[in-house]
N, C-alpha and C positions, 0 to 999 in steps of 0.2 A: 490829303493827309490831315490837315488841320480840321477839316469838316468832320472827318471820321472821329478824330479825337474829341471834338466838341459833342458829337452825337453820343459817344460812349460816356462822357461825363454827364450829359443830360440824362441818359438812361440810368446811370448810377445814382443820381440825385432822386430820380423818380422811384427807384427801388428803395433807397434809404427812406424817403417820405412814406412809401407804402408800408415798410416794416415799422416805422415809428407809429403810424396810424393803427396798424394791427396791434402793436404793443399797447397803445393807449386804449383801444377797444377791449382787449383782454383785461387790462387793469380795471377798467370801468365795470366790466361784467363781474369780476371777482369782488370788487368793492360793493356792488349792488347785492350780490349773494350774501356777503358778510353782514350787510346792513339789514337785509330781510331776516337772516338768522337771528341777529341780535334783537330785532323787533319781536319775533315770535317768542324768544326766551323771556323778554320783558313782559309780554302779555301773560305768559304762563306764571311767572313770578307774581305778577299783580293779582291774578286769580287766586293763587295760593295764599297770598297775604290777605286778600279779602275774605277767604273762607276761614282763616285763622282769626281774623278780627271778629267775624260773626260768632265763632265759638267762644272767644274771650268775652264778648258782650253778653252772650247767653250765660256763661258762668258767672259773670259779674252781676247780672240780674238776679240769679239764684242766691248769690251771697248777700246782695242787698236785701232781698226778701227775708232771708234768714236773720240778718242783722236787725231788721225792723221787728221781726217776731221776738227776738231776744230782748231788745230794748223795751218793748211794750210789757215784758214780764217783770222788769225792774221797777219796784215801787218801794216806798218807805217801809211798808209792812214786810215785804220780801227781804229787805236788808236787815230788819230786826230779826226775822226768822234765821238768817245766816249768822247772827251774832254781832252785827254792827250796832253801835250805840251812838246817840247824839253826844258830841264832845261837850264837856263841861266848861272848858277854857279854850275856845278856838284861837288858833294862831295862823297868821297869814304872812306870806312872803310877797313883798312888792319890789319891783325893779325901779331903779332911778331912771332919769331921762336918758342917759347914755346907754343903759342896758348892760353896763359892765359890772355893776354892783347891785346888791339888793339889801333890803332891811327886813327885819322880823317885826311884825306888828301883832300885838296881843290886844284883844278886846275883852272886857270884863262885863 
């Protein structure tokens, strides 16, 4: 009777260990699938971000070229055509060392 009881307990332990291992394997498979899924989504996001960066860089290059073209058109003669004049009494603002206050300087 004692041997039979011991055999039943051993078999229950084996079944318990078997189901623990099956549960662990199922958990590992689910974790693996989730990690692969996350990796694929991250790759897609990175590719999307790279394409957006390329588009922004292209737009930036166009804007920089436009800026250079506009800046090259600004000359003293063009400013005079628009009605700007040389100041007769220039005044300058200068900041003190701390940067909290400034003073007005006039040159004659």
